C-alpha positions in Angstrom: -37.1 31.3 -33.0 -37.9 27.6 -32.3 -40.3 25.7 -34.4 -43.7 25.1 -32.8 -43.1 21.4 -32.4 -40.0 21.9 -30.3 -41.7 23.3 -27.2 -45.0 22.1 -25.7 -46.6 24.6 -23.3 -49.7 23.9 -21.2 -52.2 26.6 -20.5 -54.2 26.3 -17.3 -57.4 28.4 -17.2 -56.7 30.5 -20.2 -58.9 31.1 -23.2 -58.4 29.5 -26.6 -57.2 32.9 -27.9 -54.2 32.7 -25.5 -53.0 29.5 -27.2 -53.2 31.1 -30.6 -51.4 34.2 -29.4 -48.4 32.2 -28.0 -48.0 30.2 -31.2 -46.7 33.4 -32.8 -43.7 33.0 -30.5 -43.0 29.5 -31.9 -44.6 27.8 -28.9 -47.1 24.9 -29.3 -49.4 26.2 -26.5 -52.4 24.0 -25.6 -55.3 24.5 -23.2 -55.5 21.6 -20.8 -58.3 20.3 -18.5 -58.6 21.9 -15.1 -61.1 19.6 -13.3 -58.3 17.4 -11.9 -55.1 19.4 -11.9 -52.9 16.6 -10.4 -53.8 14.2 -13.2 -53.5 16.9 -15.8 -50.0 17.8 -14.7 -48.9 14.2 -14.6 -50.2 13.8 -18.1 -48.3 16.9 -19.2 -45.1 15.5 -17.9 -45.7 12.1 -19.6 -46.3 13.9 -22.9 -43.1 15.9 -22.5 -44.6 19.4 -22.0 -41.8 21.8 -20.9 -44.1 23.6 -18.5 -47.3 25.6 -18.0 -48.7 29.0 -17.5 -51.4 29.3 -14.8 -54.3 31.8 -14.9 -55.2 33.7 -11.8 -58.2 31.5 -10.6 -56.0 28.4 -10.5 -52.9 29.9 -9.1 -53.6 28.9 -5.4 -54.7 25.3 -6.5 -51.5 24.4 -8.3 -49.5 24.7 -5.1 -51.1 21.5 -3.9 -49.9 19.5 -6.8 -46.4 21.0 -7.3 -43.2 21.9 -5.6 -43.3 25.7 -5.1 -40.2 27.8 -4.7 -39.9 30.1 -1.7 -41.6 33.0 -3.4 -44.6 31.0 -4.5 -44.9 29.5 -1.0 -44.9 33.0 0.6 -47.5 34.4 -1.8 -49.6 31.2 -1.7 -50.0 30.9 -5.5 -48.0 30.2 -8.6 -48.3 31.5 -12.2 -45.8 29.3 -14.0 -44.7 25.6 -13.8 -41.7 23.8 -15.1 -41.8 20.0 -15.6 -38.1 19.1 -15.8 -37.3 16.7 -12.9 -40.7 17.3 -11.2 -43.4 20.0 -11.2 -41.7 23.2 -10.1 -43.8 26.2 -9.4 -43.0 29.9 -9.2 -44.8 33.2 -9.0 -43.2 35.4 -11.6 -45.1 38.6 -10.9 -42.9 39.4 -7.8 -39.6 39.3 -9.8 -41.3 41.2 -12.7 -42.0 44.1 -10.3 -38.3 44.2 -9.4 -37.4 44.2 -13.1 -39.8 47.1 -13.7 -38.4 49.2 -10.9 -34.8 48.4 -11.7 -35.2 49.3 -15.4 -37.1 52.5 -14.6 -34.0 54.2 -13.5 -35.4 54.9 -10.1 -32.6 55.5 -7.6 -33.1 52.8 -5.0 -29.6 52.7 -3.4 -29.9 53.9 0.2 -33.5 55.1 -0.3 -36.4 54.3 2.0 -39.5 52.4 1.0 -42.9 51.7 2.6 -44.9 48.6 1.6 -48.6 49.0 2.2 -50.9 46.0 2.0 -53.5 44.1 3.9 -51.9 40.8 4.8 -48.7 38.9 4.4 -49.7 37.2 1.1 -50.1 40.5 -0.9 -47.1 42.2 0.8 -44.8 39.4 -0.4 -45.5 40.6 -3.9 -43.2 43.5 -3.2 -40.5 41.8 -1.2 -38.1 41.3 -4.2 -37.7 45.0 -4.3 -35.6 44.7 -1.1 -32.8 43.3 -3.2 -32.4 46.6 -5.0 -30.4 48.4 -2.3 -33.0 50.2 -0.2 -31.6 51.5 3.1 -34.7 50.8 5.2 -38.2 49.5 4.5 -41.5 50.0 6.4 -44.1 47.2 6.2 -47.7 48.0 7.0 -50.6 45.5 7.2 -54.0 45.3 8.7 -52.6 43.3 11.7 -49.2 43.6 13.3 -48.5 39.8 13.1 -48.9 39.9 9.3 -46.6 43.0 9.0 -44.0 41.2 11.2 -44.2 38.0 9.1 -43.7 39.9 5.9 -40.8 41.9 7.5 -39.1 38.6 8.5 -38.9 37.7 4.8 -36.7 40.7 4.1 -32.9 40.2 3.7 -30.9 40.1 6.9 -29.2 43.4 7.8 -31.9 45.5 6.1 -33.7 47.8 8.6 -37.3 46.8 8.6 -40.2 48.5 10.5 -43.4 46.5 10.7 -46.6 48.5 11.7 -50.3 48.3 11.3 -52.2 50.6 9.0 -53.7 52.3 12.0 -50.5 52.8 13.9 -49.6 56.5 14.3 -46.0 55.5 13.5 -47.2 54.9 9.9 -47.1 58.6 9.1 -43.5 58.8 10.4 -42.5 55.9 8.3 -44.1 57.5 5.2 -42.2 60.7 5.9 -38.9 58.8 5.9 -39.8 56.9 2.7 -39.0 57.8 -0.9 -41.0 55.0 -2.5 -44.5 53.9 -1.4 -45.6 50.5 -2.8 -49.4 49.7 -2.5 -50.0 46.0 -2.8 -53.6 45.9 -1.6 -56.2 48.1 0.0 -56.3 51.8 -0.3 -53.9 54.6 0.6 -54.5 56.1 4.0 -55.5 59.8 3.5 -52.7 62.4 3.7 -49.9 59.8 3.4 -48.6 60.9 0.0 -46.2 63.9 -0.2 -44.7 65.7 -3.2 -41.4 63.9 -2.8 -42.9 60.5 -2.9 -43.0 58.0 -5.8 -46.0 55.6 -5.8 -45.9 52.1 -7.2 -49.5 51.1 -7.3 -50.1 47.3 -7.8 -53.9 47.7 -7.3 -54.5 50.0 -10.2 -57.0 51.9 -8.0 -54.9 54.5 -6.1 -54.9 58.2 -6.9 -52.2 60.7 -6.0 -54.9 63.5 -6.0 -53.4 66.9 -5.3 -50.4 65.5 -3.3 -47.9 66.2 -6.1 -46.5 62.7 -5.8 -45.1 60.9 -8.8 -46.6 57.6 -10.1 -44.2 54.9 -11.2 -45.1 53.7 -14.7 -45.9 50.0 -14.4 -47.4 49.6 -17.8 -44.7 47.1 -18.8 -45.4 44.9 -15.8 -47.7 42.4 -17.5 -45.2 41.9 -20.3 -42.4 41.5 -17.8 -44.4 39.0 -15.9 -45.1 37.0 -19.1 -41.3 37.1 -19.9 -40.6 35.6 -16.4 -43.3 33.0 -16.8 -42.2 31.8 -20.2 -38.5 31.6 -19.0 -39.5 29.4 -16.1 -41.9 27.3 -18.2 -39.9 26.9 -21.3 -36.3 27.8 -20.5 -36.4 30.4 -23.3 -36.0 34.1 -23.1 -38.2 36.5 -25.2 -37.8 40.2 -25.9 -40.1 42.4 -23.8 -41.2 44.4 -26.9 -42.6 41.3 -28.6 -44.4 40.3 -25.5 -46.0 43.7 -24.7 -48.0 43.5 -28.0 -49.6 40.1 -27.1 -50.4 40.5 -23.4 -54.0 41.5 -24.1 -54.5 38.3 -26.0 -53.7 36.3 -22.9 -56.3 37.8 -20.7 
């Protein structure tokens, strides 16, 4: 475990309790001003901060004063910054979701998935799942252009089927899918079947009497924090020690 003086970590939009929580990891975490993010990040680089964690209200804003990676650009926000050689932004939640599914033991190889959202920005949260070996993926959004834009971000060679939430073909895609991933909005009535597994990123969906299985995503906040810290500090932390401190970062 590094000494606190070895790693300076900026916190953008977090409470003072968050800084105290992260110090238990050996990180000197400091809350920084948010009224002029460009000037704040330049100062952080001058003072040799390793990176920053970004709270939700400021995640879209930091894209204007950083160099986002492809995932952050697609989602339109960033939750972690690294200051080595510039200001590099990423959105760790997407890869954390892939980690959670991969570690759950869910059999993705050759299976079918259906991503349900409202627009391309929220659908991109689930796109890293496409790297886990699914055979085909349906993508449903409020509008067909948004569904098509999200589908274009899937790996080449993967069969993708973009539809609107109101398209009658949605029911057929659901019947062919094993995993349903809800990134925003509500589940259309009657879509879930007993053979489905639901990954609910909204925290609001209910399987009702469908008999479907709900994927346990309770580790997702800890996994997101692990990804954020790795990007911002270059250090890896055990999931178990992060799970106990997630509440202190809210």
